[in-house]
CHARMM-style PDB file with segment names, atoms N, HN, CA, C and O in Angstrom:
ATOM      1  N   UNK     1      -9.573  -4.910   6.822  1.00  0.00      PROA
ATOM      2  CA  UNK     1      -8.417  -5.039   5.956  1.00  0.00      PROA
ATOM      3  C   UNK     1      -8.786  -4.514   4.575  1.00  0.00      PROA
ATOM      4  O   UNK     1      -9.882  -4.764   4.073  1.00  0.00      PROA
ATOM      5  N   UNK     2      -7.872  -3.795   3.981  1.00  0.00      PROA
ATOM      6  HN  UNK     2      -6.982  -3.592   4.388  1.00  0.00      PROA
ATOM      7  CA  UNK     2      -8.063  -3.251   2.639  1.00  0.00      PROA
ATOM      8  C   UNK     2      -7.231  -4.056   1.651  1.00  0.00      PROA
ATOM      9  O   UNK     2      -6.106  -4.449   1.959  1.00  0.00      PROA
ATOM     10  N   UNK     3      -7.776  -4.301   0.468  1.00  0.00      PROA
ATOM     11  HN  UNK     3      -8.690  -3.982   0.217  1.00  0.00      PROA
ATOM     12  CA  UNK     3      -7.024  -4.930  -0.614  1.00  0.00      PROA
ATOM     13  C   UNK     3      -6.945  -3.916  -1.746  1.00  0.00      PROA
ATOM     14  O   UNK     3      -7.964  -3.485  -2.285  1.00  0.00      PROA
ATOM     15  N   UNK     4      -5.720  -3.542  -2.096  1.00  0.00      PROA
ATOM     16  HN  UNK     4      -4.892  -3.892  -1.658  1.00  0.00      PROA
ATOM     17  CA  UNK     4      -5.498  -2.485  -3.073  1.00  0.00      PROA
ATOM     18  C   UNK     4      -4.745  -3.020  -4.282  1.00  0.00      PROA
ATOM     19  O   UNK     4      -3.870  -3.876  -4.149  1.00  0.00      PROA
ATOM     20  N   UNK     5      -5.084  -2.520  -5.445  1.00  0.00      PROA
ATOM     21  HN  UNK     5      -5.795  -1.825  -5.553  1.00  0.00      PROA
ATOM     22  CA  UNK     5      -4.358  -2.834  -6.674  1.00  0.00      PROA
ATOM     23  C   UNK     5      -3.403  -1.669  -6.920  1.00  0.00      PROA
ATOM     24  O   UNK     5      -3.834  -0.524  -7.053  1.00  0.00      PROA
ATOM     25  N   UNK     6      -2.107  -1.965  -6.978  1.00  0.00      PROA
ATOM     26  HN  UNK     6      -1.757  -2.895  -6.870  1.00  0.00      PROA
ATOM     27  CA  UNK     6      -1.087  -0.927  -7.135  1.00  0.00      PROA
ATOM     28  C   UNK     6      -0.196  -1.330  -8.306  1.00  0.00      PROA
ATOM     29  O   UNK     6       0.725  -2.129  -8.139  1.00  0.00      PROA
ATOM     30  N   UNK     7      -0.462  -0.787  -9.476  1.00  0.00      PROA
ATOM     31  HN  UNK     7      -1.210  -0.138  -9.612  1.00  0.00      PROA
ATOM     32  CA  UNK     7       0.148  -1.249 -10.718  1.00  0.00      PROA
ATOM     33  C   UNK     7       1.636  -0.948 -10.877  1.00  0.00      PROA
ATOM     34  O   UNK     7       2.333  -1.726 -11.529  1.00  0.00      PROA
ATOM     35  N   UNK     8       2.144   0.119 -10.326  1.00  0.00      PROA
ATOM     36  HN  UNK     8       1.579   0.751  -9.796  1.00  0.00      PROA
ATOM     37  CA  UNK     8       3.517   0.539 -10.622  1.00  0.00      PROA
ATOM     38  C   UNK     8       4.595  -0.192  -9.828  1.00  0.00      PROA
ATOM     39  O   UNK     8       5.771   0.145  -9.970  1.00  0.00      PROA
ATOM     40  N   UNK     9       4.256  -1.155  -9.015  1.00  0.00      PROA
ATOM     41  HN  UNK     9       3.301  -1.428  -8.899  1.00  0.00      PROA
ATOM     42  CA  UNK     9       5.254  -1.891  -8.233  1.00  0.00      PROA
ATOM     43  C   UNK     9       5.935  -2.939  -9.113  1.00  0.00      PROA
ATOM     44  O   UNK     9       5.275  -3.663  -9.860  1.00  0.00      PROA
ATOM     45  N   UNK    10       7.274  -3.009  -9.014  1.00  0.00      PROA
ATOM     46  HN  UNK    10       7.809  -2.421  -8.407  1.00  0.00      PROA
ATOM     47  CA  UNK    10       7.982  -3.983  -9.846  1.00  0.00      PROA
ATOM     48  C   UNK    10       9.168  -4.654  -9.163  1.00  0.00      PROA
ATOM     49  O   UNK    10       9.763  -5.565  -9.739  1.00  0.00      PROA
ATOM     50  N   UNK    11       9.531  -4.228  -7.938  1.00  0.00      PROA
ATOM     51  HN  UNK    11       9.047  -3.489  -7.470  1.00  0.00      PROA
ATOM     52  CA  UNK    11      10.737  -4.786  -7.324  1.00  0.00      PROA
ATOM     53  C   UNK    11      10.684  -4.654  -5.800  1.00  0.00      PROA
ATOM     54  O   UNK    11       9.722  -4.132  -5.237  1.00  0.00      PROA
ATOM     55  N   UNK    12      11.726  -5.133  -5.160  1.00  0.00      PROA
ATOM     56  HN  UNK    12      12.508  -5.557  -5.617  1.00  0.00      PROA
ATOM     57  CA  UNK    12      11.824  -5.055  -3.710  1.00  0.00      PROA
ATOM     58  C   UNK    12      11.841  -3.627  -3.197  1.00  0.00      PROA
ATOM     59  O   UNK    12      11.309  -3.344  -2.123  1.00  0.00      PROA
ATOM     60  N   UNK    13      12.444  -2.729  -3.953  1.00  0.00      PROA
ATOM     61  HN  UNK    13      12.875  -2.958  -4.826  1.00  0.00      PROA
ATOM     62  CA  UNK    13      12.473  -1.319  -3.559  1.00  0.00      PROA
ATOM     63  C   UNK    13      11.046  -0.758  -3.509  1.00  0.00      PROA
ATOM     64  O   UNK    13      10.700   0.003  -2.606  1.00  0.00      PROA
ATOM     65  N   UNK    14      10.239  -1.141  -4.478  1.00  0.00      PROA
ATOM     66  HN  UNK    14      10.521  -1.760  -5.212  1.00  0.00      PROA
ATOM     67  CA  UNK    14       8.836  -0.700  -4.512  1.00  0.00      PROA
ATOM     68  C   UNK    14       8.089  -1.209  -3.280  1.00  0.00      PROA
ATOM     69  O   UNK    14       7.324  -0.471  -2.659  1.00  0.00      PROA
ATOM     70  N   UNK    15       8.316  -2.463  -2.938  1.00  0.00      PROA
ATOM     71  HN  UNK    15       8.937  -3.062  -3.443  1.00  0.00      PROA
ATOM     72  CA  UNK    15       7.677  -3.054  -1.759  1.00  0.00      PROA
ATOM     73  C   UNK    15       8.037  -2.255  -0.512  1.00  0.00      PROA
ATOM     74  O   UNK    15       7.168  -1.941   0.302  1.00  0.00      PROA
ATOM     75  N   UNK    16       9.320  -1.926  -0.363  1.00  0.00      PROA
ATOM     76  HN  UNK    16      10.026  -2.182  -1.024  1.00  0.00      PROA
ATOM     77  CA  UNK    16       9.776  -1.172   0.804  1.00  0.00      PROA
ATOM     78  C   UNK    16       9.141   0.214   0.843  1.00  0.00      PROA
ATOM     79  O   UNK    16       8.717   0.667   1.906  1.00  0.00      PROA
ATOM     80  N   UNK    17       9.070   0.889  -0.295  1.00  0.00      PROA
ATOM     81  HN  UNK    17       9.414   0.520  -1.159  1.00  0.00      PROA
ATOM     82  CA  UNK    17       8.491   2.237  -0.339  1.00  0.00      PROA
ATOM     83  C   UNK    17       7.006   2.220   0.028  1.00  0.00      PROA
ATOM     84  O   UNK    17       6.542   3.070   0.789  1.00  0.00      PROA
ATOM     85  N   UNK    18       6.269   1.260  -0.507  1.00  0.00      PROA
ATOM     86  HN  UNK    18       6.646   0.569  -1.124  1.00  0.00      PROA
ATOM     87  CA  UNK    18       4.836   1.168  -0.212  1.00  0.00      PROA
ATOM     88  C   UNK    18       4.633   0.817   1.263  1.00  0.00      PROA
ATOM     89  O   UNK    18       3.799   1.423   1.935  1.00  0.00      PROA
ATOM     90  N   UNK    19       5.385  -0.151   1.763  1.00  0.00      PROA
ATOM     91  HN  UNK    19       6.062  -0.644   1.217  1.00  0.00      PROA
ATOM     92  CA  UNK    19       5.274  -0.543   3.179  1.00  0.00      PROA
ATOM     93  C   UNK    19       5.611   0.627   4.091  1.00  0.00      PROA
ATOM     94  O   UNK    19       4.901   0.883   5.064  1.00  0.00      PROA
ATOM     95  N   UNK    20       6.694   1.339   3.781  1.00  0.00      PROA
ATOM     96  HN  UNK    20       7.271   1.131   2.991  1.00  0.00      PROA
ATOM     97  CA  UNK    20       7.104   2.486   4.597  1.00  0.00      PROA
ATOM     98  C   UNK    20       6.047   3.588   4.577  1.00  0.00      PROA
ATOM     99  O   UNK    20       5.800   4.230   5.599  1.00  0.00      PROA
ATOM    100  N   UNK    21       5.427   3.808   3.428  1.00  0.00      PROA
ATOM    101  HN  UNK    21       5.627   3.287   2.598  1.00  0.00      PROA
ATOM    102  CA  UNK    21       4.398   4.851   3.314  1.00  0.00      PROA
ATOM    103  C   UNK    21       3.211   4.534   4.214  1.00  0.00      PROA
ATOM    104  O   UNK    21       2.685   5.416   4.892  1.00  0.00      PROA
ATOM    105  N   UNK    22       2.793   3.278   4.217  1.00  0.00      PROA
ATOM    106  HN  UNK    22       3.220   2.561   3.666  1.00  0.00      PROA
ATOM    107  CA  UNK    22       1.658   2.884   5.059  1.00  0.00      PROA
ATOM    108  C   UNK    22       2.045   2.962   6.529  1.00  0.00      PROA
ATOM    109  O   UNK    22       1.263   3.447   7.347  1.00  0.00      PROA
ATOM    110  N   UNK    23       3.228   2.498   6.872  1.00  0.00      PROA
ATOM    111  HN  UNK    23       3.863   2.104   6.207  1.00  0.00      PROA
ATOM    112  CA  UNK    23       3.642   2.487   8.284  1.00  0.00      PROA
ATOM    113  C   UNK    23       3.957   3.883   8.804  1.00  0.00      PROA
ATOM    114  O   UNK    23       3.917   4.107  10.014  1.00  0.00      PROA
ATOM    115  N   UNK    24       4.268   4.825   7.923  1.00  0.00      PROA
ATOM    116  HN  UNK    24       4.300   4.644   6.940  1.00  0.00      PROA
ATOM    117  CA  UNK    24       4.440   6.215   8.352  1.00  0.00      PROA
ATOM    118  C   UNK    24       3.092   6.789   8.793  1.00  0.00      PROA
ATOM    119  O   UNK    24       3.029   7.660   9.660  1.00  0.00      PROA
ATOM    120  N   UNK    25       2.041   6.298   8.196  1.00  0.00      PROA
ATOM    121  HN  UNK    25       2.092   5.590   7.491  1.00  0.00      PROA
ATOM    122  CA  UNK    25       0.677   6.712   8.529  1.00  0.00      PROA
ATOM    123  C   UNK    25       0.192   6.013   9.800  1.00  0.00      PROA
ATOM    124  O   UNK    25      -0.461   6.629  10.642  1.00  0.00      PROA
ATOM    125  N   UNK    26       0.513   4.727   9.932  1.00  0.00      PROA
ATOM    126  HN  UNK    26       1.044   4.227   9.248  1.00  0.00      PROA
ATOM    127  CA  UNK    26       0.073   3.893  11.057  1.00  0.00      PROA
ATOM    128  C   UNK    26       1.178   2.881  11.355  1.00  0.00      PROA
ATOM    129  O   UNK    26       1.321   1.881  10.652  1.00  0.00      PROA
ATOM    130  N   UNK    27       1.958   3.152  12.406  1.00  0.00      PROA
ATOM    131  HN  UNK    27       1.841   3.964  12.977  1.00  0.00      PROA
ATOM    132  CA  UNK    27       3.117   2.309  12.727  1.00  0.00      PROA
ATOM    133  C   UNK    27       2.746   0.862  13.012  1.00  0.00      PROA
ATOM    134  O   UNK    27       3.588  -0.025  12.872  1.00  0.00      PROA
ATOM    135  N   UNK    28       1.514   0.607  13.407  1.00  0.00      PROA
ATOM    136  HN  UNK    28       0.830   1.328  13.521  1.00  0.00      PROA
ATOM    137  CA  UNK    28       1.106  -0.752  13.753  1.00  0.00      PROA
ATOM    138  C   UNK    28       0.410  -1.467  12.591  1.00  0.00      PROA
ATOM    139  O   UNK    28      -0.085  -2.582  12.755  1.00  0.00      PROA
ATOM    140  N   UNK    29       0.373  -0.837  11.441  1.00  0.00      PROA
ATOM    141  HN  UNK    29       0.775   0.068  11.308  1.00  0.00      PROA
ATOM    142  CA  UNK    29      -0.326  -1.421  10.287  1.00  0.00      PROA
ATOM    143  C   UNK    29       0.336  -2.722   9.850  1.00  0.00      PROA
ATOM    144  O   UNK    29       1.560  -2.855   9.862  1.00  0.00      PROA
ATOM    145  N   UNK    30      -0.500  -3.666   9.469  1.00  0.00      PROA
ATOM    146  HN  UNK    30      -1.494  -3.558   9.460  1.00  0.00      PROA
ATOM    147  CA  UNK    30      -0.014  -4.889   8.843  1.00  0.00      PROA
ATOM    148  C   UNK    30      -0.039  -4.682   7.338  1.00  0.00      PROA
ATOM    149  O   UNK    30      -1.052  -4.256   6.782  1.00  0.00      PROA
ATOM    150  N   UNK    31       1.071  -4.981   6.679  1.00  0.00      PROA
ATOM    151  HN  UNK    31       1.894  -5.326   7.130  1.00  0.00      PROA
ATOM    152  CA  UNK    31       1.158  -4.783   5.232  1.00  0.00      PROA
ATOM    153  C   UNK    31       1.668  -6.070   4.602  1.00  0.00      PROA
ATOM    154  O   UNK    31       2.739  -6.564   4.956  1.00  0.00      PROA
ATOM    155  N   UNK    32       0.897  -6.608   3.668  1.00  0.00      PROA
ATOM    156  HN  UNK    32       0.028  -6.207   3.380  1.00  0.00      PROA
ATOM    157  CA  UNK    32       1.317  -7.775   2.894  1.00  0.00      PROA
ATOM    158  C   UNK    32       1.250  -7.385   1.430  1.00  0.00      PROA
ATOM    159  O   UNK    32       0.267  -6.798   0.979  1.00  0.00      PROA
ATOM    160  N   UNK    33       2.314  -7.718   0.681  1.00  0.00      PROA
ATOM    161  HN  UNK    33       3.113  -8.195   1.048  1.00  0.00      PROA
ATOM    162  CA  UNK    33       2.365  -7.334  -0.727  1.00  0.00      PROA
ATOM    163  C   UNK    33       2.583  -8.563  -1.595  1.00  0.00      PROA
ATOM    164  O   UNK    33       3.487  -9.364  -1.360  1.00  0.00      PROA
ATOM    165  N   UNK    34       1.733  -8.688  -2.599  1.00  0.00      PROA
ATOM    166  HN  UNK    34       0.999  -8.037  -2.789  1.00  0.00      PROA
ATOM    167  CA  UNK    34       1.840  -9.741  -3.613  1.00  0.00      PROA
ATOM    168  C   UNK    34       2.324  -9.044  -4.880  1.00  0.00      PROA
ATOM    169  O   UNK    34       1.526  -8.524  -5.660  1.00  0.00      PROA
ATOM    170  N   UNK    35       3.644  -9.041  -5.073  1.00  0.00      PROA
ATOM    171  HN  UNK    35       4.292  -9.463  -4.439  1.00  0.00      PROA
ATOM    172  CA  UNK    35       4.239  -8.300  -6.182  1.00  0.00      PROA
ATOM    173  C   UNK    35       3.800  -8.848  -7.534  1.00  0.00      PROA
ATOM    174  O   UNK    35       3.554  -8.076  -8.461  1.00  0.00      PROA
ATOM    175  N   UNK    36       3.700 -10.159  -7.659  1.00  0.00      PROA
ATOM    176  HN  UNK    36       3.900 -10.785  -6.906  1.00  0.00      PROA
ATOM    177  CA  UNK    36       3.328 -10.777  -8.936  1.00  0.00      PROA
ATOM    178  C   UNK    36       1.958 -10.303  -9.415  1.00  0.00      PROA
ATOM    179  O   UNK    36       1.749 -10.093 -10.609  1.00  0.00      PROA
ATOM    180  N   UNK    37       1.030 -10.137  -8.476  1.00  0.00      PROA
ATOM    181  HN  UNK    37       1.200 -10.308  -7.506  1.00  0.00      PROA
ATOM    182  CA  UNK    37      -0.324  -9.704  -8.827  1.00  0.00      PROA
ATOM    183  C   UNK    37      -0.570  -8.226  -8.552  1.00  0.00      PROA
ATOM    184  O   UNK    37      -1.671  -7.716  -8.760  1.00  0.00      PROA
ATOM    185  N   UNK    38       0.486  -7.539  -8.075  1.00  0.00      PROA
ATOM    186  HN  UNK    38       1.380  -7.953  -7.906  1.00  0.00      PROA
ATOM    187  CA  UNK    38       0.429  -6.098  -7.797  1.00  0.00      PROA
ATOM    188  C   UNK    38      -0.680  -5.746  -6.805  1.00  0.00      PROA
ATOM    189  O   UNK    38      -1.406  -4.768  -6.981  1.00  0.00      PROA
ATOM    190  N   UNK    39      -0.791  -6.567  -5.758  1.00  0.00      PROA
ATOM    191  HN  UNK    39      -0.201  -7.362  -5.615  1.00  0.00      PROA
ATOM    192  CA  UNK    39      -1.805  -6.342  -4.723  1.00  0.00      PROA
ATOM    193  C   UNK    39      -1.126  -6.003  -3.398  1.00  0.00      PROA
ATOM    194  O   UNK    39      -0.075  -6.544  -3.056  1.00  0.00      PROA
ATOM    195  N   UNK    40      -1.756  -5.097  -2.671  1.00  0.00      PROA
ATOM    196  HN  UNK    40      -2.610  -4.657  -2.949  1.00  0.00      PROA
ATOM    197  CA  UNK    40      -1.289  -4.710  -1.347  1.00  0.00      PROA
ATOM    198  C   UNK    40      -2.456  -4.908  -0.391  1.00  0.00      PROA
ATOM    199  O   UNK    40      -3.531  -4.342  -0.590  1.00  0.00      PROA
ATOM    200  N   UNK    41      -2.245  -5.710   0.643  1.00  0.00      PROA
ATOM    201  HN  UNK    41      -1.372  -6.170   0.805  1.00  0.00      PROA
ATOM    202  CA  UNK    41      -3.241  -5.917   1.680  1.00  0.00      PROA
ATOM    203  C   UNK    41      -2.785  -5.141   2.916  1.00  0.00      PROA
ATOM    204  O   UNK    41      -1.664  -5.315   3.394  1.00  0.00      PROA
ATOM    205  N   UNK    42      -3.660  -4.294   3.418  1.00  0.00      PROA
ATOM    206  HN  UNK    42      -4.570  -4.153   3.030  1.00  0.00      PROA
ATOM    207  CA  UNK    42      -3.317  -3.427   4.542  1.00  0.00      PROA
ATOM    208  C   UNK    42      -4.341  -3.618   5.647  1.00  0.00      PROA
ATOM    209  O   UNK    42      -5.547  -3.526   5.415  1.00  0.00      PROA
ATOM    210  N   UNK    43      -3.848  -3.886   6.853  1.00  0.00      PROA
ATOM    211  HN  UNK    43      -2.868  -3.961   7.041  1.00  0.00      PROA
ATOM    212  CA  UNK    43      -4.681  -3.948   8.048  1.00  0.00      PROA
ATOM    213  C   UNK    43      -4.285  -2.751   8.903  1.00  0.00      PROA
ATOM    214  O   UNK    43      -3.232  -2.762   9.540  1.00  0.00      PROA
ATOM    215  N   UNK    44      -5.123  -1.721   8.919  1.00  0.00      PROA
ATOM    216  HN  UNK    44      -5.979  -1.712   8.401  1.00  0.00      PROA
ATOM    217  CA  UNK    44      -4.756  -0.464   9.560  1.00  0.00      PROA
ATOM    218  C   UNK    44      -5.970   0.199  10.182  1.00  0.00      PROA
ATOM    219  O   UNK    44      -7.105  -0.018   9.758  1.00  0.00      PROA
ATOM    220  N   UNK    45      -5.710   1.008  11.192  1.00  0.00      PROA
ATOM    221  HN  UNK    45      -4.788   1.185  11.537  1.00  0.00      PROA
ATOM    222  CA  UNK    45      -6.781   1.807  11.787  1.00  0.00      PROA
ATOM    223  C   UNK    45      -7.031   3.074  10.968  1.00  0.00      PROA
ATOM    224  O   UNK    45      -8.030   3.760  11.183  1.00  0.00      PROA
ATOM    225  N   UNK    46      -6.141   3.387  10.039  1.00  0.00      PROA
ATOM    226  HN  UNK    46      -5.329   2.829   9.864  1.00  0.00      PROA
ATOM    227  CA  UNK    46      -6.324   4.547   9.159  1.00  0.00      PROA
ATOM    228  C   UNK    46      -7.442   4.245   8.158  1.00  0.00      PROA
ATOM    229  O   UNK    46      -7.731   3.084   7.866  1.00  0.00      PROA
ATOM    230  N   UNK    47      -8.053   5.286   7.647  1.00  0.00      PROA
ATOM    231  HN  UNK    47      -7.818   6.229   7.883  1.00  0.00      PROA
ATOM    232  CA  UNK    47      -9.134   5.103   6.674  1.00  0.00      PROA
ATOM    233  C   UNK    47      -8.571   4.649   5.328  1.00  0.00      PROA
ATOM    234  O   UNK    47      -7.382   4.811   5.051  1.00  0.00      PROA
ATOM    235  N   UNK    48      -9.433   4.086   4.511  1.00  0.00      PROA
ATOM    236  HN  UNK    48     -10.398   3.955   4.736  1.00  0.00      PROA
ATOM    237  CA  UNK    48      -9.033   3.653   3.179  1.00  0.00      PROA
ATOM    238  C   UNK    48      -8.482   4.828   2.380  1.00  0.00      PROA
ATOM    239  O   UNK    48      -7.461   4.692   1.706  1.00  0.00      PROA
ATOM    240  N   UNK    49      -9.141   5.972   2.448  1.00  0.00      PROA
ATOM    241  HN  UNK    49      -9.970   6.083   2.995  1.00  0.00      PROA
ATOM    242  CA  UNK    49      -8.674   7.145   1.705  1.00  0.00      PROA
ATOM    243  C   UNK    49      -7.292   7.590   2.166  1.00  0.00      PROA
ATOM    244  O   UNK    49      -6.468   7.989   1.344  1.00  0.00      PROA
ATOM    245  N   UNK    50      -7.026   7.527   3.471  1.00  0.00      PROA
ATOM    246  HN  UNK    50      -7.696   7.203   4.139  1.00  0.00      PROA
ATOM    247  CA  UNK    50      -5.709   7.903   3.992  1.00  0.00      PROA
ATOM    248  C   UNK    50      -4.635   6.941   3.497  1.00  0.00      PROA
ATOM    249  O   UNK    50      -3.543   7.367   3.119  1.00  0.00      PROA
ATOM    250  N   UNK    51      -4.942   5.652   3.499  1.00  0.00      PROA
ATOM    251  HN  UNK    51      -5.829   5.307   3.806  1.00  0.00      PROA
ATOM    252  CA  UNK    51      -3.984   4.644   3.035  1.00  0.00      PROA
ATOM    253  C   UNK    51      -3.703   4.835   1.552  1.00  0.00      PROA
ATOM    254  O   UNK    51      -2.547   4.820   1.131  1.00  0.00      PROA
ATOM    255  N   UNK    52      -4.753   5.016   0.761  1.00  0.00      PROA
ATOM    256  HN  UNK    52      -5.692   5.029   1.104  1.00  0.00      PROA
ATOM    257  CA  UNK    52      -4.575   5.231  -0.678  1.00  0.00      PROA
ATOM    258  C   UNK    52      -3.735   6.477  -0.944  1.00  0.00      PROA
ATOM    259  O   UNK    52      -2.856   6.457  -1.805  1.00  0.00      PROA
ATOM    260  N   UNK    53      -3.994   7.552  -0.219  1.00  0.00      PROA
ATOM    261  HN  UNK    53      -4.708   7.568   0.481  1.00  0.00      PROA
ATOM    262  CA  UNK    53      -3.252   8.799  -0.405  1.00  0.00      PROA
ATOM    263  C   UNK    53      -1.781   8.627  -0.039  1.00  0.00      PROA
ATOM    264  O   UNK    53      -0.908   9.144  -0.737  1.00  0.00      PROA
ATOM    265  N   UNK    54      -1.498   7.913   1.037  1.00  0.00      PROA
ATOM    266  HN  UNK    54      -2.207   7.493   1.603  1.00  0.00      PROA
ATOM    267  CA  UNK    54      -0.110   7.700   1.455  1.00  0.00      PROA
ATOM    268  C   UNK    54       0.661   6.904   0.408  1.00  0.00      PROA
ATOM    269  O   UNK    54       1.809   7.225   0.101  1.00  0.00      PROA
ATOM    270  N   UNK    55       0.034   5.870  -0.138  1.00  0.00      PROA
ATOM    271  HN  UNK    55      -0.899   5.609   0.112  1.00  0.00      PROA
ATOM    272  CA  UNK    55       0.685   5.053  -1.165  1.00  0.00      PROA
ATOM    273  C   UNK    55       0.889   5.877  -2.438  1.00  0.00      PROA
ATOM    274  O   UNK    55       1.951   5.809  -3.057  1.00  0.00      PROA
ATOM    275  N   UNK    56      -0.115   6.648  -2.825  1.00  0.00      PROA
ATOM    276  HN  UNK    56      -0.978   6.703  -2.322  1.00  0.00      PROA
ATOM    277  CA  UNK    56      -0.006   7.489  -4.023  1.00  0.00      PROA
ATOM    278  C   UNK    56       1.081   8.543  -3.854  1.00  0.00      PROA
ATOM    279  O   UNK    56       1.822   8.833  -4.793  1.00  0.00      PROA
ATOM    280  N   UNK    57       1.174   9.116  -2.655  1.00  0.00      PROA
ATOM    281  HN  UNK    57       0.572   8.881  -1.892  1.00  0.00      PROA
ATOM    282  CA  UNK    57       2.186  10.135  -2.393  1.00  0.00      PROA
ATOM    283  C   UNK    57       3.594   9.552  -2.492  1.00  0.00      PROA
ATOM    284  O   UNK    57       4.544  10.273  -2.798  1.00  0.00      PROA
ATOM    285  N   UNK    58       3.730   8.258  -2.236  1.00  0.00      PROA
ATOM    286  HN  UNK    58       2.959   7.673  -1.987  1.00  0.00      PROA
ATOM    287  CA  UNK    58       5.025   7.583  -2.364  1.00  0.00      PROA
ATOM    288  C   UNK    58       5.359   7.292  -3.827  1.00  0.00      PROA
ATOM    289  O   UNK    58       6.454   6.823  -4.137  1.00  0.00      PROA
ATOM    290  N   UNK    59       4.408   7.574  -4.729  1.00  0.00      PROA
ATOM    291  HN  UNK    59       3.519   7.955  -4.478  1.00  0.00      PROA
ATOM    292  CA  UNK    59       4.658   7.388  -6.150  1.00  0.00      PROA
ATOM    293  C   UNK    59       4.016   6.160  -6.757  1.00  0.00      PROA
ATOM    294  O   UNK    59       4.365   5.754  -7.865  1.00  0.00      PROA
ATOM    295  N   UNK    60       3.073   5.564  -6.031  1.00  0.00      PROA
ATOM    296  HN  UNK    60       2.789   5.894  -5.131  1.00  0.00      PROA
ATOM    297  CA  UNK    60       2.430   4.332  -6.487  1.00  0.00      PROA
ATOM    298  C   UNK    60       0.915   4.495  -6.433  1.00  0.00      PROA
ATOM    299  O   UNK    60       0.297   4.147  -5.426  1.00  0.00      PROA
ATOM    300  N   UNK    61       0.309   5.016  -7.488  1.00  0.00      PROA
ATOM    301  HN  UNK    61       0.811   5.299  -8.306  1.00  0.00      PROA
ATOM    302  CA  UNK    61      -1.135   5.236  -7.470  1.00  0.00      PROA
ATOM    303  C   UNK    61      -1.925   3.936  -7.327  1.00  0.00      PROA
ATOM    304  O   UNK    61      -1.590   2.916  -7.929  1.00  0.00      PROA
ATOM    305  N   UNK    62      -2.959   3.998  -6.531  1.00  0.00      PROA
ATOM    306  HN  UNK    62      -3.231   4.827  -6.042  1.00  0.00      PROA
ATOM    307  CA  UNK    62      -3.845   2.855  -6.321  1.00  0.00      PROA
ATOM    308  C   UNK    62      -4.900   2.879  -7.427  1.00  0.00      PROA
ATOM    309  O   UNK    62      -5.600   3.877  -7.600  1.00  0.00      PROA
ATOM    310  N   UNK    63      -5.012   1.777  -8.174  1.00  0.00      PROA
ATOM    311  HN  UNK    63      -4.443   0.967  -8.033  1.00  0.00      PROA
ATOM    312  CA  UNK    63      -5.956   1.742  -9.293  1.00  0.00      PROA
ATOM    313  C   UNK    63      -7.285   1.099  -8.918  1.00  0.00      PROA
ATOM    314  O   UNK    63      -8.277   1.295  -9.620  1.00  0.00      PROA
ATOM    315  N   UNK    64      -7.328   0.343  -7.839  1.00  0.00      PROA
ATOM    316  HN  UNK    64      -6.523   0.184  -7.269  1.00  0.00      PROA
ATOM    317  CA  UNK    64      -8.576  -0.273  -7.377  1.00  0.00      PROA
ATOM    318  C   UNK    64      -8.439  -0.593  -5.896  1.00  0.00      PROA
ATOM    319  O   UNK    64      -7.336  -0.810  -5.395  1.00  0.00      PROA
ATOM    320  N   UNK    65      -9.575  -0.618  -5.204  1.00  0.00      PROA
ATOM    321  HN  UNK    65     -10.471  -0.441  -5.611  1.00  0.00      PROA
ATOM    322  CA  UNK    65      -9.564  -0.925  -3.776  1.00  0.00      PROA
ATOM    323  C   UNK    65     -10.832  -1.670  -3.407  1.00  0.00      PROA
ATOM    324  O   UNK    65     -11.900  -1.442  -3.974  1.00  0.00      PROA
ATOM    325  N   UNK    66     -10.686  -2.574  -2.433  1.00  0.00      PROA
ATOM    326  HN  UNK    66      -9.818  -2.759  -1.972  1.00  0.00      PROA
ATOM    327  CA  UNK    66     -11.841  -3.324  -1.940  1.00  0.00      PROA
ATOM    328  C   UNK    66     -11.747  -3.436  -0.434  1.00  0.00      PROA
ATOM    329  OT1 UNK    66     -12.620  -4.032   0.196  1.00  0.00      PROA
TER     330      UNK     66
END
């Protein structure tokens, strides 16, 4: 599971865009978003770099990852 810091998220629309970006990469991915803390937890078979790139391409750059 990856834990990502995604600073530009601010609303439900942002949550949907980030979730859709990850699931476009891996339809079976688990995505949990903590909007208050701007954290995205992703359980995916895709690599961390692929997940980060998909989220960034949706307009939400990842500022930290663990």
